C-alpha positions, 0 to 999 in steps of 0.5 A: 715492126721496125728494123733494129739495124741502124741506117748509116746516114752521113750524120751517123757516119761523121759521129762514129768517125769523130768517136774514133778519131777524137783520142788522137785529135786531143792527145789522149794516150793509153799509156805514158810512153805514147805521150809526146811533147809539142814542138814548143815544149821541146824548144822550151826544154832545150833552154834549160835555165831562166831567171825570174826577177822580182822588183817593186814596192816590196823592194823599198819596204823590206818585204816579201809579201805586200798587202796592197797599201804601199804608196806608189811614191815609194817606187823610186829607183835611181839607176834602174837598169834592166840591161845590167840584169839581163847581162848578169843573167846571161853571164850565168848561162840563162837563156830567157828572163821572166819579169814579175809584171805584178806581184800579189800587192797589185802594183804594176811595173807597166803603165796599165790602163786598168789602174793607177796603181802602177809605175805611172803614179810613181816618181820614177821617170816622172811616171813615164816609165815602163819597166816591162818594156825596158826589160823586154827590150834588154832581153831581145838585145842580148839574145834572151827570151822574155816572159812575165808573171801576172799575179792572179791574187791582187791585194790592192784592186777594189774589184777583187771583191767582185769575181766577175768584175775582177776577172775582166780587170785581170783579162784586160791586164793580160791583154796589154801584156800579151799583145804589146811586148812581143812573143813570150817564152813563158807565162807564169802562174801560181796559186798563191793567195785567193781570199775566197776568189775562184779563178777562171784559169781555163778562160785566162789561158784561152785568152792568152792563147789568142795572142801568144799561141806558142808561149809556155804556161807554168802552173802547178798540176791543178791547172792541168789541162791548160798548163804546159809546165809543172812546179817541181814541188819545192823552192830549194832548187832540186828534183827530188825523184826520178823525173818523168815528163808525163803526169797522170791526173785523174786518168788523163795523161799530159806532157808536163816537164818540171820547173825548179824555181829557187832564188839566188839568196836563201829564202828571199825573192825580193831584195833586203838590206844587209842580205849579202850573207844569204847569197848562195855559194858557187858550190851550192849553185853547182849542186842546184844545177846538177840537181835540176837541169841534171835531172831533166828539170828546168832551172828558174833562178830568182834575181832581185834588184836593189833600191837603186834598181840594180843587181848588187855587185856581189850578186852580179859577181856570183852569177858570173862565177856560177856561169863560168864554173858550169861552163868550166866543168862541162867544157871538155867532153872526153867522149869525142876522143872515141875510136871510129864508130858507125855514123848512127852510134857516133851521132850520140857522141859528137857533141851535137844534140841535133843528132841522135843514135837510135836503138834497133827499131822495136827494141827494149834493150840496147847498148851504146859502147865506145872505146878509146885509144888510151884510157880516159879518167872521168867522174861525170856522165851527161846523157840526153834523150831525144824526147820528140818521140816521147820518153822511152828509157825506163832503166839504164846503167853506165858501165866500164870494162875493168879487163874481165867484166862490165862494172856499173858506175852509175844507174837510174831509171829516167833520163829525159831531157838531160841526166847528169850522173856523178860518181867517183873518178874511174879510168877505162878504155871501154865505156858503154850506156846500157839501156836496160829497159825502154818502152820502145827503142831508145833514142839518145842525143848525147852521151858525154863524159867529163872529168869535173874538178 
């Protein structure tokens, strides 16, 4: 009778070790609080604000969605100047630029070798122009990151009807964009349109990673295992919920921060004639900022050059006004006036997001309190969690001492990368951040106080 004991051969031993270690190797976690972002995701979330630029044949045909039949000769901007686009974006406070290199109509803004349906068949610069290259260079000159959107849906390319042939066509275009234009901050994907075509997204992302291992991939949660950023679920510019960075899909947990995309003009991603009335006001843009970046999301604002290849003057001015308004509102952090504190606590009050306060190890509740030599008046609080170790805060309150008790002026659940709380102006000489519940000890990069106009 053979023995029932399994002999631990080297092969069996290796298999057992693999089973034990695989969850750690592949980032599988048992609960939300154990999931941590990659260093690339942390760096991307610190950017907070980018722009996405739509420009193509639609611009010249007064369309939002092209059908792939437009003659390339209609694309003929007289003053195309990506430097102007980038400077305007930078004035607004954006840290990176994503260019729509190919929209759903299939027209390519770089001289791709895969098709003639591109700028090389247009009269612009006698067919010698490369708008992707020009935009990338302008972004680098101005200290901004650069990324691209390459639409999977292609309403022009004949190969689209043949899944295998089109997949190779798309990968060849991706090859050009990923290998010729430097490091990409973000690669943008969406699921708009398909006409029965099932995209091999895992293969697309694996191909991208060969050239761009550090780029962040934007996609909705359907592309769960390969995307790095998730769509917030609307194009109105706000996070409508308590924003947790970890998403559960079929029991599989991933760190997927939310990107909040919205156009500068109401409901318009491309430029249209006589469209000044749809330009969002500074107040609208401030509300968008505080409802996106201020709720731990990433703002992606859509810009649209006109038929000259320039952002309209009204758009440039509005972007500058928006940037000035944000900078003005958050210019004077009153928390730095606090009375002396131990260095650990002061690290969250020093206007330096590279330092942070840590609550006692293993704690699930803690307070960060400060006092002032004279009472201060404020109506905004900006709180930033150190997310490198995960998102831990589950409930918090901002409180002021009214002479006899602590009074709550704002409370919520998630903090995440950044949380902006607004409330009626309050005057106090003692203020505290009360971490009411956290999965483990809280880490706070910044706790700032402001008096907004």
